[in-house]
DSSP file (Angstrom, degrees, kcal/mol; ACC not computed):
  #  RESIDUE AA STRUCTURE BP1 BP2  ACC     N-H-->O    O-->H-N    N-H-->O    O-->H-N    TCO  KAPPA ALPHA  PHI   PSI    X-CA   Y-CA   Z-CA
    1    1 A M              0   0    0      0, 0.0     2,-0.7     0, 0.0     9,-0.2   0.000 360.0 360.0 360.0 150.9  -64.1  199.6  -42.1
    2    2 A E        -     0   0    0      7,-2.3     3,-0.2     5,-0.1     7,-0.2  -0.729 360.0 -37.3 -86.8 115.3  -65.4  197.0  -44.5
    3    3 A G  S    S-     0   0    0     -2,-0.7     0, 0.0     1,-0.2     0, 0.0  -0.006  72.3 -89.1  66.2-173.9  -65.4  193.6  -42.9
    4    4 A A  S    S+     0   0    0      4,-0.0    -1,-0.2     3,-0.0    -2,-0.0   0.369  84.3 110.2-118.4   3.0  -62.8  192.2  -40.7
    5    5 A G  S >  S-     0   0    0     -3,-0.2     3,-1.4     1,-0.1    -3,-0.0  -0.147  83.6-101.2 -76.8 173.5  -60.3  190.7  -43.2
    6    6 A A  T 3  S+     0   0    0      1,-0.3    -1,-0.1     3,-0.0    -3,-0.0   0.764 122.4  54.8 -65.2 -25.0  -56.8  191.9  -44.0
    7    7 A G  T 3  S+     0   0    0      2,-0.0    -1,-0.3     0, 0.0    -5,-0.1   0.477  82.7 116.5 -87.4  -1.6  -58.2  193.5  -47.2
    8    8 A A    <   +     0   0    0     -3,-1.4     2,-0.3    -7,-0.1    -5,-0.1  -0.314  37.4 151.1 -67.7 149.3  -60.8  195.5  -45.3
    9    9 A G        -     0   0    0     -7,-0.2    -7,-2.3    34,-0.0     2,-0.3  -0.892  46.2 -62.3-159.1-171.5  -60.5  199.3  -45.5
   10   10 A F        -     0   0    0     29,-0.4     2,-0.1    -2,-0.3    33,-0.1  -0.669  53.2-111.8 -86.8 139.4  -62.3  202.5  -45.4
   11   11 A R     >  -     0   0    0     -2,-0.3     4,-2.2     1,-0.1     3,-0.3  -0.428  20.6-125.7 -67.7 143.8  -64.9  203.3  -48.1
   12   12 A K  H  > S+     0   0    0      1,-0.2     4,-2.7     2,-0.2     5,-0.2   0.849 110.2  58.8 -60.0 -34.6  -63.9  206.1  -50.5
   13   13 A E  H  > S+     0   0    0      2,-0.2     4,-2.1     1,-0.2    -1,-0.2   0.905 107.2  46.3 -62.9 -40.9  -67.1  207.9  -49.8
   14   14 A L  H  > S+     0   0    0     -3,-0.3     4,-2.5     2,-0.2    -2,-0.2   0.923 112.7  49.2 -66.3 -45.0  -66.3  208.1  -46.1
   15   15 A V  H  X S+     0   0    0     -4,-2.2     4,-2.6     1,-0.2     5,-0.2   0.911 110.4  51.9 -61.6 -42.1  -62.7  209.2  -46.8
   16   16 A S  H  X S+     0   0    0     -4,-2.7     4,-2.8     1,-0.2    -1,-0.2   0.921 110.0  48.2 -60.8 -44.5  -64.1  211.9  -49.1
   17   17 A R  H  X S+     0   0    0     -4,-2.1     4,-1.5     1,-0.2    -2,-0.2   0.897 111.5  50.4 -64.4 -40.2  -66.5  213.2  -46.5
   18   18 A L  H  < S+     0   0    0     -4,-2.5     4,-0.4     2,-0.2    -2,-0.2   0.925 114.1  44.3 -63.4 -44.5  -63.7  213.3  -43.8
   19   19 A L  H >< S+     0   0    0     -4,-2.6     3,-1.8     1,-0.2     4,-0.4   0.945 112.5  50.4 -65.4 -48.2  -61.4  215.2  -46.1
   20   20 A H  H >< S+     0   0    0     -4,-2.8     3,-0.8     1,-0.3    -1,-0.2   0.764  98.1  68.4 -64.9 -24.4  -64.1  217.6  -47.3
   21   21 A A  T 3< S+     0   0    0     -4,-1.5    -1,-0.3     1,-0.2    -2,-0.2   0.723 107.3  40.2 -64.7 -19.3  -65.1  218.4  -43.7
   22   22 A H  T <  S+     0   0    0     -3,-1.8     2,-0.3    -4,-0.4    -1,-0.2   0.400  89.7 106.1-112.7   1.5  -61.7  220.1  -43.3
   23   23 A F    <   -     0   0    0     -3,-0.8     3,-0.0    -4,-0.4    -3,-0.0  -0.613  57.8-151.5 -80.2 141.2  -61.4  221.9  -46.7
   24   24 A K  S    S+     0   0    0     -2,-0.3     2,-0.6     1,-0.1    -1,-0.1   0.825  84.9  59.6 -78.6 -32.9  -61.9  225.6  -46.6
   25   25 A D  S >  S-     0   0    0      1,-0.1     3,-1.9     2,-0.0    -1,-0.1  -0.878  71.3-154.0-102.1 118.9  -63.2  225.8  -50.2
   26   26 A D  T 3  S+     0   0    0     -2,-0.6    -1,-0.1     1,-0.3    -3,-0.0   0.676  93.6  63.0 -63.0 -17.7  -66.3  223.7  -50.8
   27   27 A K  T 3  S+     0   0    0      2,-0.1    -1,-0.3    -3,-0.0     2,-0.1   0.442  73.1 123.2 -88.8  -0.2  -65.3  223.4  -54.5
   28   28 A T    <   -     0   0    0     -3,-1.9     2,-0.3    -8,-0.1    -5,-0.1  -0.398  47.8-156.9 -63.9 134.8  -62.1  221.5  -53.7
   29   29 A K        -     0   0    0     -2,-0.1     2,-0.4    -9,-0.0    -2,-0.1  -0.852   8.7-154.0-116.3 151.9  -62.0  218.1  -55.5
   30   30 A V        -     0   0    0     -2,-0.3   -14,-0.0     4,-0.0   -10,-0.0  -0.991  20.4-126.0-125.8 130.5  -60.1  215.0  -54.6
   31   31 A S     >  -     0   0    0     -2,-0.4     4,-2.2     1,-0.1     5,-0.2  -0.267  23.6-112.9 -72.1 161.1  -59.1  212.4  -57.3
   32   32 A G  H  > S+     0   0    0      1,-0.2     4,-2.3     2,-0.2     5,-0.2   0.872 118.5  53.6 -60.8 -38.7  -60.0  208.8  -57.0
   33   33 A D  H  > S+     0   0    0      2,-0.2     4,-2.4     1,-0.2    -1,-0.2   0.893 107.9  50.5 -64.1 -39.6  -56.3  207.9  -56.6
   34   34 A S  H  > S+     0   0    0      2,-0.2     4,-2.7     1,-0.2    -2,-0.2   0.901 110.2  49.6 -65.1 -40.7  -56.0  210.3  -53.7
   35   35 A L  H  X S+     0   0    0     -4,-2.2     4,-2.5     2,-0.2    -2,-0.2   0.908 110.9  49.7 -63.7 -41.2  -59.0  208.9  -52.0
   36   36 A Q  H  X S+     0   0    0     -4,-2.3     4,-2.0     2,-0.2    -2,-0.2   0.914 112.0  48.1 -64.1 -42.2  -57.6  205.4  -52.4
   37   37 A L  H  X S+     0   0    0     -4,-2.4     4,-2.4     2,-0.2    -2,-0.2   0.930 112.6  47.8 -63.6 -46.0  -54.2  206.5  -51.0
   38   38 A M  H  X S+     0   0    0     -4,-2.7     4,-2.6     1,-0.2    -2,-0.2   0.890 110.0  53.2 -63.1 -39.1  -55.9  208.2  -48.0
   39   39 A A  H  X S+     0   0    0     -4,-2.5     4,-2.1     1,-0.2   -29,-0.4   0.906 110.5  47.5 -61.9 -41.1  -58.1  205.2  -47.4
   40   40 A E  H  X S+     0   0    0     -4,-2.0     4,-2.4     2,-0.2    -2,-0.2   0.904 111.6  50.0 -67.5 -41.0  -54.9  203.0  -47.3
   41   41 A L  H  X S+     0   0    0     -4,-2.4     4,-2.5     2,-0.2    -2,-0.2   0.902 110.6  50.0 -63.6 -41.1  -53.1  205.4  -45.0
   42   42 A L  H  X S+     0   0    0     -4,-2.6     4,-2.6     2,-0.2    -1,-0.2   0.909 109.8  51.2 -62.1 -41.9  -56.1  205.5  -42.6
   43   43 A K  H  X S+     0   0    0     -4,-2.1     4,-2.6     2,-0.2     5,-0.2   0.931 111.2  47.3 -61.1 -45.9  -56.2  201.7  -42.6
   44   44 A I  H  X S+     0   0    0     -4,-2.4     4,-2.7     1,-0.2     5,-0.2   0.919 112.1  50.7 -61.6 -44.0  -52.5  201.5  -41.7
   45   45 A F  H  X S+     0   0    0     -4,-2.5     4,-2.2     1,-0.2    -2,-0.2   0.921 112.7  45.4 -59.7 -46.2  -52.9  204.1  -39.0
   46   46 A V  H  X S+     0   0    0     -4,-2.6     4,-2.2     2,-0.2    -2,-0.2   0.903 113.7  48.4 -67.8 -41.9  -55.9  202.3  -37.4
   47   47 A V  H  X S+     0   0    0     -4,-2.6     4,-2.5     2,-0.2    -2,-0.2   0.926 112.3  49.3 -64.1 -44.2  -54.2  198.8  -37.6
   48   48 A E  H  X S+     0   0    0     -4,-2.7     4,-2.5    -5,-0.2    -2,-0.2   0.903 110.9  50.0 -61.6 -41.6  -51.0  200.3  -36.0
   49   49 A A  H  X S+     0   0    0     -4,-2.2     4,-2.2    -5,-0.2    -1,-0.2   0.907 110.9  49.7 -63.5 -40.9  -53.0  201.9  -33.2
   50   50 A A  H  X S+     0   0    0     -4,-2.2     4,-2.2     2,-0.2    -2,-0.2   0.912 110.8  49.2 -64.9 -42.3  -54.8  198.6  -32.5
   51   51 A V  H  X S+     0   0    0     -4,-2.5     4,-2.3     1,-0.2    -2,-0.2   0.931 112.9  46.9 -62.5 -45.7  -51.5  196.7  -32.4
   52   52 A R  H  X S+     0   0    0     -4,-2.5     4,-2.3     1,-0.2    -1,-0.2   0.863 109.6  54.5 -65.3 -34.9  -49.9  199.2  -30.1
   53   53 A E  H  X S+     0   0    0     -4,-2.2     4,-2.3     2,-0.2    -1,-0.2   0.909 108.9  47.9 -65.1 -41.3  -53.0  199.2  -27.9
   54   54 A V  H  X S+     0   0    0     -4,-2.2     4,-2.6     2,-0.2    -2,-0.2   0.912 111.0  51.2 -64.4 -42.6  -52.8  195.4  -27.5
   55   55 A Q  H  X S+     0   0    0     -4,-2.3     4,-2.2     1,-0.2    -2,-0.2   0.897 109.9  49.9 -62.1 -39.6  -49.1  195.7  -26.7
   56   56 A Q  H  X S+     0   0    0     -4,-2.3     4,-1.3     2,-0.2    -1,-0.2   0.916 110.8  49.3 -64.1 -43.2  -49.9  198.3  -24.0
   57   57 A A  H  <>S+     0   0    0     -4,-2.3     5,-2.9     1,-0.2     3,-0.3   0.908 110.9  50.0 -63.4 -41.5  -52.6  196.0  -22.6
   58   58 A Q  H ><5S+     0   0    0     -4,-2.6     3,-1.6     1,-0.2    -1,-0.2   0.896 106.8  54.7 -63.6 -39.7  -50.2  193.1  -22.5
   59   59 A A  H 3<5S+     0   0    0     -4,-2.2    -1,-0.2     1,-0.3    -2,-0.2   0.799 111.4  45.9 -63.3 -27.8  -47.5  195.2  -20.8
   60   60 A E  T 3<5S-     0   0    0     -4,-1.3    -1,-0.3    -3,-0.3    -2,-0.2   0.330 112.6-121.1 -94.1   6.1  -50.2  195.9  -18.1
   61   61 A D  T < 5 +     0   0    0     -3,-1.6     2,-0.3     1,-0.2    -3,-0.2   0.826  55.2 164.6  54.5  34.0  -51.2  192.3  -17.9
   62   62 A A      < -     0   0    0     -5,-2.9    -1,-0.2    -6,-0.2    -2,-0.1  -0.590  37.2-151.7 -81.0 142.6  -54.7  193.3  -18.8
   63   63 A I  S    S+     0   0    0     -2,-0.3     2,-0.3     1,-0.1    -1,-0.1   0.846  82.6  36.1 -79.8 -36.4  -57.1  190.6  -19.9
   64   64 A L  S    S-     0   0    0     -7,-0.1     2,-0.5    -6,-0.0    -1,-0.1  -0.888  80.2-125.5-118.5 148.5  -59.1  193.0  -22.1
   65   65 A V        +     0   0    0     -2,-0.3     2,-0.2    -3,-0.1   -11,-0.1  -0.808  43.5 164.1 -88.4 128.5  -58.0  195.9  -24.3
   66   66 A D    >>  -     0   0    0     -2,-0.5     4,-1.2   -13,-0.2     3,-0.9  -0.731  54.4 -78.0-136.0-173.4  -60.0  199.0  -23.3
   67   67 A V  H 3> S+     0   0    0      1,-0.2     4,-2.7    -2,-0.2     5,-0.2   0.734 117.0  71.2 -62.8 -23.7  -60.0  202.8  -23.7
   68   68 A D  H 3> S+     0   0    0      1,-0.2     4,-1.8     2,-0.2    -1,-0.2   0.915  99.3  46.6 -60.5 -43.2  -57.3  203.2  -21.0
   69   69 A Q  H <> S+     0   0    0     -3,-0.9     4,-2.0     2,-0.2    -1,-0.2   0.901 111.9  51.2 -66.7 -39.3  -54.6  201.7  -23.3
   70   70 A L  H  X S+     0   0    0     -4,-1.2     4,-2.1     1,-0.2    -2,-0.2   0.923 108.1  51.8 -63.0 -43.2  -55.7  203.9  -26.1
   71   71 A E  H  X S+     0   0    0     -4,-2.7     4,-0.9     1,-0.2    -1,-0.2   0.881 108.5  51.7 -61.2 -37.6  -55.6  207.0  -24.0
   72   72 A K  H  < S+     0   0    0     -4,-1.8     3,-0.4     1,-0.2     4,-0.3   0.883 108.8  50.9 -66.6 -37.4  -52.0  206.1  -22.9
   73   73 A L  H >< S+     0   0    0     -4,-2.0     3,-1.3     1,-0.2    -2,-0.2   0.887 106.7  53.9 -65.1 -38.5  -51.0  205.7  -26.6
   74   74 A L  H 3< S+     0   0    0     -4,-2.1    -1,-0.2     1,-0.3    -2,-0.2   0.698  97.6  66.1 -71.6 -18.2  -52.4  209.1  -27.4
   75   75 A D  T 3<        0   0    0     -4,-0.9    -1,-0.3    -3,-0.4    -2,-0.2   0.612 360.0 360.0 -76.5 -12.4  -50.3  210.7  -24.7
   76   76 A F    <         0   0    0     -3,-1.3    -1,-0.2    -4,-0.3    -2,-0.1   0.515 360.0 360.0 -62.9 360.0  -47.1  209.8  -26.6
């Protein structure tokens, strides 16, 4: 992600590479608007996961957030 501010997000180039890694046809193209939308969805997903991870750590009275809370979230 670019920076740590609220406006930070995933670069379109990264999103494009992630999408193309899963396309069956190498000639598949993605529009700039689609890349921007996917980047925003990824940002929302990552922020939501981080918030839930912090909530899980707080519920466990953990001082630090670590991979254990993330693993518990992924089990849902």
